[in-house]
VOGU-3710 file (C-alpha; in Angstrom, 3 decimals, decimal comma):
1> mpkrsrkpad> 8,516/10,971/10,319  11,237/13,676/9,923  13,695/13,652/6,745  17,333/12,035/7,337  20,655/13,036/5,820  24,259/10,973/6,303  26,048/14,263/5,364  27,246/16,885/8,367  24,963/19,968/9,350  28,134/21,466/9,308
11> lnrlaasivr> 29,982/21,675/6,233  34,114/22,169/7,532  33,108/18,970/9,210  31,561/17,652/5,638  34,951/18,590/4,243  37,276/17,428/6,873  35,136/14,007/6,142  35,765/13,647/2,858  39,414/14,777/2,879  39,923/12,173/5,850
21> eatdpdhdpy> 38,833/9,525/3,593  40,573/10,456/-0,070  44,084/10,318/1,816  43,951/8,100/5,047  42,455/4,453/3,424  43,366/2,820/6,858  40,594/5,160/8,128  38,125/2,658/10,504  34,306/4,811/10,229  33,242/2,166/12,987
31> egknpaavel> 35,708/3,536/15,203  34,695/4,163/18,541  31,439/2,466/18,046  30,181/-0,237/19,832  31,113/-3,362/17,766  28,334/-6,211/19,127  25,871/-2,807/18,153  26,913/-2,308/14,656  27,369/-6,157/13,857  23,701/-6,125/15,049
41> grlgggkggk> 23,197/-3,332/12,757  24,265/-4,938/9,692  22,381/-8,673/10,806  19,117/-6,916/10,930  19,068/-4,279/8,501  19,908/-6,670/5,285  17,254/-8,914/5,486  14,400/-6,056/7,294  13,160/-5,190/3,959  13,272/-8,350/1,697
51> araaklsaeq> 11,697/-10,400/5,319  8,857/-7,048/4,379  8,391/-7,648/1,708  8,133/-11,595/1,507  5,179/-11,522/4,081  3,074/-8,684/1,670  0,832/-9,719/-0,811  0,745/-8,632/-4,019  -2,050/-6,599/-3,531  -0,503/-4,566/-0,294
61> rsgiarkaaa> 2,595/-4,071/-2,441  0,841/-2,513/-5,115  -1,265/0,078/-2,968  2,497/1,044/-0,867  4,257/1,699/-4,080  0,380/3,301/-5,275  1,089/5,530/-2,220  4,754/6,243/-2,875  4,760/7,297/-5,722  1,867/9,799/-5,598
71> arwgdra> 3,720/10,838/-2,279  6,872/11,467/-4,380  5,224/12,978/-7,498  2,072/14,776/-5,728  0,106/16,402/-8,868  2,467/16,024/-11,156  1,218/12,983/-12,499
//
Protein backbone atom coordinates (compact mmCIF):
# COMPACT_ATOMS: atom_id res chain seq x y z
CA UNK A 1 0.00 0.00 0.00
CA UNK A 2 1.50 3.39 -0.93
CA UNK A 3 2.24 5.86 1.81
CA UNK A 4 0.10 8.95 1.66
CA UNK A 5 0.96 12.44 2.71
CA UNK A 6 -1.32 15.36 3.36
CA UNK A 7 1.22 17.93 2.22
CA UNK A 8 1.25 18.96 -1.43
CA UNK A 9 4.10 17.60 -3.53
CA UNK A 10 4.90 21.12 -4.74
CA UNK A 11 6.62 23.24 -2.09
CA UNK A 12 5.17 26.44 -3.56
CA UNK A 13 1.65 25.11 -3.02
CA UNK A 14 2.54 24.08 0.52
CA UNK A 15 3.89 27.57 1.26
CA UNK A 16 0.81 29.19 -0.27
CA UNK A 17 -1.53 27.03 1.80
CA UNK A 18 0.37 27.86 5.00
CA UNK A 19 0.21 31.59 4.27
CA UNK A 20 -3.49 31.36 3.35
CA UNK A 21 -4.35 29.55 6.59
CA UNK A 22 -2.29 31.97 8.68
CA UNK A 23 -3.72 35.13 7.13
CA UNK A 24 -7.33 34.19 6.34
CA UNK A 25 -9.16 33.00 9.47
CA UNK A 26 -12.43 32.65 7.52
CA UNK A 27 -10.93 30.23 4.99
CA UNK A 28 -13.08 27.11 4.70
CA UNK A 29 -10.94 24.01 3.94
CA UNK A 30 -14.09 22.21 2.71
CA UNK A 31 -14.94 24.86 0.12
CA UNK A 32 -15.71 23.28 -3.24
CA UNK A 33 -16.33 19.83 -1.79
CA UNK A 34 -19.62 18.00 -1.72
CA UNK A 35 -21.09 18.67 1.77
CA UNK A 36 -22.85 15.29 1.84
CA UNK A 37 -19.59 13.47 1.12
CA UNK A 38 -17.74 15.48 3.78
CA UNK A 39 -20.41 14.63 6.34
CA UNK A 40 -20.36 10.94 5.45
CA UNK A 41 -16.59 10.90 5.81
CA UNK A 42 -16.83 12.45 9.24
CA UNK A 43 -19.49 9.98 10.36
CA UNK A 44 -17.70 6.85 9.23
CA UNK A 45 -14.15 7.98 9.93
CA UNK A 46 -14.82 8.62 13.58
CA UNK A 47 -16.03 5.14 14.38
CA UNK A 48 -14.13 2.91 11.96
CA UNK A 49 -11.10 2.04 14.07
CA UNK A 50 -13.04 1.77 17.29
CA UNK A 51 -15.63 -0.56 15.74
CA UNK A 52 -12.90 -2.76 14.26
CA UNK A 53 -11.04 -2.93 17.57
CA UNK A 54 -14.23 -3.90 19.39
CA UNK A 55 -14.75 -6.87 17.05
CA UNK A 56 -11.21 -8.24 17.48
CA UNK A 57 -10.22 -10.54 20.30
CA UNK A 58 -7.31 -9.62 22.57
CA UNK A 59 -5.19 -12.26 20.84
CA UNK A 60 -5.94 -10.81 17.40
CA UNK A 61 -5.16 -7.26 18.54
CA UNK A 62 -1.89 -8.47 20.04
CA UNK A 63 -0.94 -10.19 16.79
CA UNK A 64 -1.70 -7.05 14.77
CA UNK A 65 0.35 -4.93 17.18
CA UNK A 66 3.24 -7.40 17.03
CA UNK A 67 3.21 -7.33 13.22
CA UNK A 68 3.09 -3.51 13.21
CA UNK A 69 6.03 -3.28 15.61
CA UNK A 70 8.04 -5.69 13.47
CA UNK A 71 7.29 -3.65 10.35
CA UNK A 72 8.27 -0.43 12.08
CA UNK A 73 11.37 -1.55 13.91
CA UNK A 74 12.49 -4.48 11.73
CA UNK A 75 16.02 -5.53 12.59
CA UNK A 76 16.53 -2.74 15.14
CA UNK A 77 14.49 -4.35 17.89
